[in-house]
N, C-alpha and C positions, 0 to 999 in steps of 0.2 A: 504494500500500500504506500503510495507516494504522493506527497503534496509539496508545497514550497518549503515551509520551515520545520515540518515534522513536529508541530506542537498542538495543532487544532484538529484538522480533518483526518490525517493519516493515523494518528494514535487512536482516534475513535474507531476507524476502520479496522485497524489491527486488533483492538480489543474486542470489537463486535464479532468479527469473523472467527477469531480464535475461540471465543466463548461458544459460538454456534457450532464450530467444528467439534469441540469437546462434547457438547451436548449430543451431537450426532454420533459420537463414538469414533471420530476420526482422529488420527494421529498427525494432523497437519501442524506445520510450524509456520506461523504467520508473523511477519515483521513489518515494520514501517520505516520510512526514511524520507528525507527532504532533499529537494534538488539544490537548495541553498544551505549554506553552513551557518546560518544566522544564530541558531539556538543549540548547536551541538552540545550534548551533555545535559541539557535542561530537561526537566519533567514536562509532561503535557500541560497545556494551558489550564489554569484553575477551573475554568468553566467547562472545558472538555472533560476534566476529571469529575466535576460535579454532575454533569449530565449522564456520564457513563455510570457513576455510582448510583444515581437515582433509578437507573435501569438494571441494576444488579451486576455491573461490570466494573472491576477495579483496574484502572490503567495507571495508577499512581507510580508504579515501579518502572514504567517505561522511561527511556532516555533518548532524546533526539539524536539522530545521526544523519550524516549526509549519504545520499545515494551514490554508489560507486559502480563502475563498469563491471566489477566482479559479481555484483548482485545478479546479473544475467545468467551467470553460471550456477549460482547457488539456488535460485528460485525457479519454480516451474512456470509461474505466471506473475506478471506485474500489473497491478491496477493503479491508475493515476486519477487524480481528482479533477483535472481540467486539461484543456489543450496545451496550455503553456507548460504544464508538468510533462505532458507527452513529448513535446518538442525538446525540453531539457533532458529527459531520460534518453531520447534518441541521440542528442549531442554528447552527453556524458558517456554513453555506452560505446561510442566509436565503432570499432570492428566487431564488437560483441552484439550489435543491434540485430534484433529479430522481431519484425513487426507482428509476427504470430504469437509472441509472448507478452504483448502489451495492449491494454485497452483502457478506455475511460470506464471508471467504475459504474457510472449510471447507464452505460450501454447494456448492462445486465437487465435493467428495467425497461429502457427505451432503446432497443437495438438500432445501431447505426446513426443515432441522433447526436452523438457526441456532446451530450449535455454535461455541464460542469456541476460539481458539488461546490456550492458557493463557500467562499472563505469567510468564516464568522469572526475572524480576528478583529475587525474594526467595528463590529456591532455589539449589541447587548445580548444578554442571556437567551432570549427567545430564538435568536438565530442559531445558537448551538443546539437547541432542542430540534429545530427544523433539520439541521444537518444530520443529527443523530437519526432521525426518522428516515431520511433518504438513504443513508448508509446502511441502516438496519434492513431496509427493504431489499437493497441490492445484495447484501450478504445472504439474505434468505434465498435469493435466486441463485447465488453461487453454490450454496449448499445443495439446493435442489438439482442444479445442473451437473455438478461434479460428483456428488455423493449419492445421487439417486435416492434422496430422502424426501418424503412428503412433508411439506411445510403447511 
């Protein structure tokens, strides 16, 4: 799961998908990263943590890190939050780039529409709740798609 700073959207996506994978009995390893190194080592945004916790998910132990080209070798699939993140992942990946391993997260709900998960960084708490709902729904689709689990 990739966003810009790895403190708002992608930590939520990591926590939600990992939680759903565990509930489905899947031994998936889900991680998140940012295309910018602005917050490396920092925990998720306090409102991302709050919204996750209100939904039974603890993301407080996550730590922001930068997306690196080696992530293409380590992970089966990479979801990005918006088109800018997609372009940054392509640039960072260099020779490791594989367009079949990357997609916008909301394409799981709205195939081919390339909709962005809005960045709640500059807004108030309600925006974090909305982002959680979007990511949660997309993660349901991922579990259903890849794990053949009824949601």
